KEMI-297914 format. One record per atom (N, C-alpha, C): x, y, z. Coordinates in steps of 0.1 Angstrom, whole numbers, padded with zeros to 4 digits, always signed. Layout:
! residues N
XYZ...
This chain:
! residues 173
+0730+0249-0140+0716+0245-0137+0710+0255-0128+0697+0258-0131+0690+0267-0123+0682+0260-0112+0685+0263-0100+0679+0257-0088+0664+0261-0086+0660+0271-0092+0647+0277-0089+0636+0271-0098+0639+0263-0107+0629+0258-0116+0624+0245-0110+0611+0243-0111+0605+0231-0106+0605+0221-0118+0608+0209-0114+0607+0198-0124+0594+0190-0121+0587+0187-0132+0574+0180-0131+0577+0165-0135+0571+0157-0127+0572+0143-0131+0562+0140-0141+0566+0134-0151+0556+0130-0162+0549+0117-0157+0536+0117-0161+0528+0105-0158+0533+0094-0167+0532+0081-0163+0537+0070-0171+0529+0071-0185+0535+0065-0195+0530+0066-0208+0516+0059-0208+0506+0065-0215+0493+0059-0216+0484+0062-0204+0488+0069-0194+0480+0072-0182+0479+0087-0181+0466+0091-0180+0464+0105-0178+0453+0107-0168+0454+0118-0160+0444+0120-0150+0432+0129-0154+0422+0129-0146+0410+0137-0149+0411+0150-0141+0407+0161-0147+0407+0173-0140+0395+0173-0130+0395+0183-0121+0384+0184-0111+0371+0187-0118+0372+0196-0128+0360+0200-0136+0353+0188-0143+0362+0179-0149+0356+0168-0156+0349+0158-0146+0355+0156-0134+0349+0148-0124+0336+0154-0119+0336+0167-0117+0323+0173-0112+0312+0172-0123+0316+0173-0135+0306+0172-0146+0300+0158-0146+0308+0148-0145+0304+0134-0145+0295+0131-0133+0298+0136-0121+0290+0134-0109+0277+0141-0111+0276+0153-0117+0264+0160-0119+0255+0153-0129+0260+0147-0139+0253+0140-0149+0247+0127-0143+0255+0120-0135+0250+0108-0128+0239+0112-0118+0240+0123-0111+0230+0127-0102+0217+0131-0109+0217+0137-0121+0205+0140-0128+0199+0127-0133+0206+0118-0138+0201+0105-0143+0194+0098-0131+0200+0098-0120+0194+0091-0108+0181+0097-0104+0180+0111-0104+0168+0117-0101+0157+0114-0111+0160+0113-0123+0150+0110-0134+0145+0096-0131+0154+0087-0128+0149+0073-0125+0140+0072-0113+0144+0080-0102+0135+0080-0090+0121+0085-0093+0121+0096-0101+0108+0102-0104+0100+0092-0113+0106+0085-0122+0099+0076-0130+0094+0064-0123+0100+0060-0112+0096+0048-0104+0085+0051-0094+0081+0064-0092+0071+0068-0083+0057+0061-0086+0052+0063-0098+0040+0057-0102+0040+0041-0101+0051+0035-0104+0052+0021-0103+0051+0016-0088+0057+0024-0079+0055+0021-0065+0041+0022-0061+0034+0032-0065+0020+0034-0061+0012+0022-0067+0014+0018-0079+0007+0007-0085+0010-0006-0077+0022-0008-0073+0026-0020-0065+0018-0020-0051+0018-0008-0045+0010-0007-0032-0005-0010-0034-0010-0005-0045-0024-0008-0048-0027-0022-0051-0018-0029-0058-0019-0043-0061-0019-0051-0048-0010-0047-0038-0010-0053-0025-0023-0051-0018-0028-0039-0018-0041-0036-0011-0052-0045-0017-0053-0046-0030-0064-0054-0036-0062-0069-0032-0050-0074-0033-0047-0087-0029-0051-0090-0014-0047-0080-0005-0051-0082+0009-0066-0082+0011-0073-0073+0005-0088-0073+0006-0094-0086+0001-0088-0091-0010-0093-0104-0015-0090-0116-0006-0078-0116+0000-0075-0126+0010-0084-0126+0022-0086-0114+0027-0095-0113+0039-0109-0118+0035-0114-0114+0023-0127-0118+0019-0128-0134+0017-0118-0139+0012-0117-0154+0010-0117-0161+0024-0109-0155+0033-0109-0161+0047-0122-0160+0053-0129-0149+0051-0143-0147+0057-0152-0158+0051-0151-0160+0038-0160-0170+0032-0157-0184+0037-0144-0187+0039-0140-0200+0044-0145-0202+0059-0144-0192+0066-0148-0192+0080-0163-0193+0082-0171-0190+0072-0185-0189+0072-0191-0202+0078-0187-0213+0072-0193-0226+0076-0184-0234+0085-0174-0229+0090-0164-0236+0099-0167-0233+0113-0172-0243+0121-0175-0240+0135-0163-0239+0143-0152-0244+0139-0139-0242+0146-0135-0227+0145-0138-0221+0133-0134-0207+0131-0144-0197+0137-0156-0200+0134-0167-0191+0139-0175-0198+0149-0172-0196+0161-0178-0203+0172-0192-0198+0176-0196-0187+0171-0209-0181+0174-0220-0189+0167-0218-0191+0153-0229-0198+0146-0222-0202+0133-0225-0214+0128-0218-0218+0116-0225-0214+0103-0236-0205+0105-0242-0200+0093-0242-0185+0093-0232-0179+0099-0230-0165+0098-0215-0162+0095-0212-0150+0091-0198-0146+0089-0192-0142+0103-0179-0144+0104-0172-0139+0116-0174-0124+0117-0178-0120+0129-0180-0106+0131-0166-0099+0130-0166-0089+0122-0154-0081+0121-0156-0068+0129-0145-0062+0134-0145-0050+0142-0139-0039+0135-0144-0027+0138-0139-0015+0132-0140-0004+0143-0130+0006+0143-0131+0016+0153-0142+0027+0149-0143+0038+0156-0153+0048+0153-0151+0054+0140-0139+0054+0134-0137+0060+0121-0138+0049+0110-0143+0037+0113-0144+0026+0104-0131+0020+0099-0120+0022+0106-0108+0015+0103-0109+0001+0108-0105-0008+0100-0106-0022+0103-0097-0025+0115-0102-0031+0126-0094-0034+0138-0094-0049+0141-0101-0057+0133-0100-0071+0135-0086-0075+0132-0080-0084+0141-0066-0088+0139-0064-0101+0133-0075-0109+0132-0073-0123+0126-0087-0128+0121-0086-0137+0112-0098-0144+0107-0096-0159+0110-0099-0163+0122-0097-0177+0126-0083-0182+0123-0082-0194+0118-0069-0199+0115-0066-0197+0100-0075-0191+0093-0073-0188+0079-0064-0177+0076-0065-0166+0084-0055-0155+0084-0052-0152+0099-0041-0158+0104-0038-0156+0119-0035-0142+0122-0029-0134+0112-0026-0120+0114-0030-0113+0102-0040-0104+0103-0044-0096+0091-0032-0088+0085-0031-0087+0072-0020-0080+0066-0021-0065+0069-0010-0059+0070-0009-0044+0073-0009-0037+0059-0015-0025+0059-0015-0017+0047-0001-0013+0043+0003-0014+0030+0017-0011+0026+0020+0004+0027+0010+0012+0028+0013+0027+0029+0010+0034+0042+0007+0026+0052+0005+0032+0065-0010+0033+0069-0018+0039+0060-0032+0040+0063-0037+0047+0075-0033+0060+0077-0036+0067+0089-0049+0076+0087-0055+0076+0076-0066+0085+0073-0079+0079+0078-0089+0088+0079-0102+0084+0083-0109+0076+0072-0118+0068+0075-0126+0060+0065-0140+0065+0063-0142+0078+0066-0155+0083+0065-0158+0088+0050-0171+0090+0047-0174+0096+0034-0179+0110+0035-0178+0116+0047-0182+0130+0048-0173+0139+0040-0179+0149+0034-0172+0158+0025-0162+0166+0032-0164+0168+0045-0154+0177+0053-0141+0169+0057-0141+0156+0055-0129+0149+0058-0123+0143+0045-0110+0140+0046-0104+0134+0034-0108+0120+0034-0114+0116+0023-0119+0102+0021-0108+0092+0021-0107+0084+0030-0098+0073+0030-0086+0075+0022-0076+0082+0026-0064+0084+0019-0059+0070+0016-0053+0069+0004-0048+0056+0000-0041+0049+0012-0047+0038+0016-0040+0030+0026-0049+0024+0036-0058+0031+0043-0065+0025+0054-0074+0014+0049-0073+0003+0056-0083-0008+0054-0095-0005+0063-0106-0004+0056-0118+0001+0063-0129-0010+0062-0139-0009+0071-0149-0019+0072-0163-0014+0077-0173-0020+0072-0186-0018+0078-0189-0031+0086-0194-0029+0098-0196-0041+0106-0211-0045+0106-0214-0057+0108-0227-0062+0109-0228-0070+0122-0235-0065+0132-0235-0071+0145-0241-0086+0145-0250-0088+0135-0255-0102+0135-0246-0111+0127-0236-0106+0120-0227-0115+0113-0233-0120+0099-0244-0113+0095-0250-0118+0083-0243-0113+0070-0235-0102+0072-0228-0097+0060-0216-0089+0065-0207-0086+0056-0195-0078+0059-0192-0069+0047-0184-0059+0049-0179-0051+0038-0165-0046+0042-0155-0048+0034-0141-0044+0037-0137-0036+0024-0131-0025+0026-0127-0017+0014-0114-0009+0017-0108-0004+0006-0096+0004+0007-0096+0014-0005-0092+0026-0002-0090+0035-0013-0076+0033-0019-0076+0033-0032-0063+0031-0040-0057+0045-0043-0045+0045-0047-0038+0057-0049-0043+0065-0061-0050+0058-0070-0056+0065-0082-0070+0070-0079-0075+0069-0067-0087+0075-0063-0099+0065-0063-0097+0054-0069-0108+0044-0069-0108+0036-0055-0118+0029-0053-0119+0021-0041-0121+0006-0045-0115-0002-0038-0117-0017-0040-0124-0022-0028-0136-0028-0030-0144-0033-0019-0147-0047-0021-0149-0054-0010-0153-0068-0010-0163-0071+0001-0172-0080-0002-0183-0083+0007-0187-0098+0005-0197-0103+0012-0201-0116+0009-0207-0118-0005-0210-0107-0011-0216-0107-0025-0205-0107-0036-0193-0105-0032-0182-0104-0042-0173-0093-0040-0165-0090-0050-0156-0078-0049-0155-0071-0062-0152-0058-0061-0152-0050-0073-0145-0036-0070-0141-0030-0081-0136-0016-0080-0148-0007-0080-0147+0004-0073-0158+0014-0072-0153+0028-0074-0161+0037-0078-0157+0051-0079-0156+0058-0066-0163+0054-0056-0163+0061-0043-0165+0051-0032-0162+0056-0020-0163+0048-0008-0178+0044-0007-0181+0031-0004-0195+0027-0002-0201+0035+0009-0214+0040+0007-0220+0048+0017-0226+0040+0029-0227+0027+0027-0233+0019+0038-0229+0005+0036-0233-0004+0045-0230-0018+0044-0238-0024+0032-0250-0019+0029-0257-0024+0018-0252-0019+0005-0244-0009+0004-0239-0003-0008-0226-0010-0013-0221-0020-0005-0210-0027-0009-0213-0037-0020-0203-0041-0028-0207-0049-0040-0212-0063-0035
């Protein structure tokens, strides 16, 4: 008997192993399929964020309408809208609408962009909840740019999709 020959143990019958190359090929195929799925889900995520934005704007508008005649909500005057607040860039800063919305919803995408209509600035990148304020409380306008470039706006006159950011309080729907 030759002592220098190596003996190989045979695998049990019906059991075979995979080579390293076969495993790497399978992992690469799974990685490519996963990347295709992630790319395909991008537009669906954007539509979901837009749906949330539209729903939030409608909820705020409904709360404003409910607060209109409620003296417990609007202590200033029961025949005006609750005064909403916005910063110098017209980002909505009001935090609540009486008891109807104790905490205003946050934008699903962050909303860090300016809400101006000037050509030199990026018009309301999808996300920021914006508003025109009326000091007398006679009217309001709340809007948000959607990821497809449209704007959804709501006011005491109703709500609608628009092609561009409303230029003023009176330009709201």
